[in-house]
C-alpha positions, 0 to 999 in steps of 0.5 A: 150296060155290059158288066164285064169290067166290074171290079176286074182288079179285085175278087168280087161276087155279084148276085143279080136277083129278080123275083128271087132268081139270078138273071143274065143274058148272052152279053153278060148284062146283069139285072137288078138287084145287084149285090156284092163284095170286094176285098183288098189286102193291105200289107203291114207297114204300108200306105194305101188308098181305099174307098167304099162304093157299095151302099144299101138304102135304109128306105126308098120312096117317092117325094110327095112334097118339098120345101126349100129345106125339106122333103116328104116321103109319100109312102113312109110315115115312120122314118124315125123308127128306121134310123138313129140319132148318130149315123149321118144320113143323106138322100140320093135322087134315083129318078128324074132330071136330078138323078144322082144328086145327093143331099145331107139330112138334119138328124135332130129333126127326125121323129119316130112318126115323121115322114118329113126330113129336113135338108142340111142345105149348107152341107159341103157334101151336097152335090148341088143346091137343094132344088126344093119343090122340083123334087116332087114326084122323084124317087129317092133313097135314104142312105147312111153315110160311111163314117169312121165308126162304120169303116173300122168294122170293114177291116180284119184283122182289126185296126191297131189301137193306140196313139197317133204314133203307135196306132194305125192311122186313117187319113180323111181329106178335109179342106185341101189336106189329109187329116189323120185319125186313130183309134184310142185304146178304147176303140174310140176314134180320135184326132191328134190334139182333139180328145173328143170322139170322132166316130161319126166323121163322114166319108162322103160317097165320092171320097176316099181315105188313106190307111197307114197300117203300122201293125206288123200284120196285114189286114183285109179291107172288105165291103159288102152291099148293093151296087147303085142302079142310079146315076152318081153325081160328082163335083170336082172343085178347083184345086186339090181334091179326092175322087172315088168311084160310085160303082165297083168298077176300075176307071180310066181318065177317059171313062171318068170324063177327064177330057176337054169336053168334060171340063178338064184343062191343060196341066190338070193332074191326077195322082195315083197311089203306087207303092206308098207314093202318089204318082202324077199323070198330067193332062195335055189338052191339045193332044187329049192325052194323059202322060206320066213324067218319064213315060211317053205312053198315053194313059187316057185309056188305062184303068188308073183308078181301081174300084176300091181306091181313090185318086187325088185330083188337081184341077184348074177349074171346077167341073160336075159329072154324072156317072152311069150305073153299070147295072141294068134296071130292066 
């Protein structure tokens, strides 16, 4: 797939490595393995939506056995030595009919000598019902979730510590609303009214967070890692939710599948952050257009979703989509 639109909005470095060398062709197609970075400046006193589409696998392998609540890696026998008991994990299917689907892992079941992982079958982060034995023979990647703890290292200068009224705030979308978190003076993540550590609150791969920068200096949000080569599953739920891209690419409503054929209904709304406020764009299913109040232009082909950001989505009906990776796998 052509990579010319990879992160047009921001500075990004892409290195394609195959047998130790960069490989491109005359149509600007980039071959695996593709790694990169993107950096976003967030001004003092501003509100910004950010997402982290890059991801690196802890380990990859083929599923040799599976039950209704577990998977076994055929080539790996020491999974416990590769992870810890605090960083939340998930598997992402990278081949076969379920490519792109993701399932959370039960951390407490991992031992140093195991090659079997228990699936958290009830996790709201799972993109479909866990298929059990259907996964046998499929390739998967074991990945770490982005958490509040890992997110804070991506800011320079760092986030301002303090209280809910004096520190920088990161808002995570939970149960239909934004929940604010802050770093206390010991750099532990807290939630207003809850003194326990929130360090390992998960930011799912398909979600985004908001940063309210109260400090008097700007900060730069920088993320590095690999670009997925596999498809990326995304589930839109009925009602209000947050969507972020699985790849460092700017998207238009059309390119995220926001069409009648993609399961979108008349009156569905996309909210895009602009200068600290969410601007609504509404779908007209008869015309197949996306319009903004007071503007007669059709924004269906406009790249409203930046590669490092996210959008709010208000849908009448749920819809499941699968995004294709921009990275060629030759």
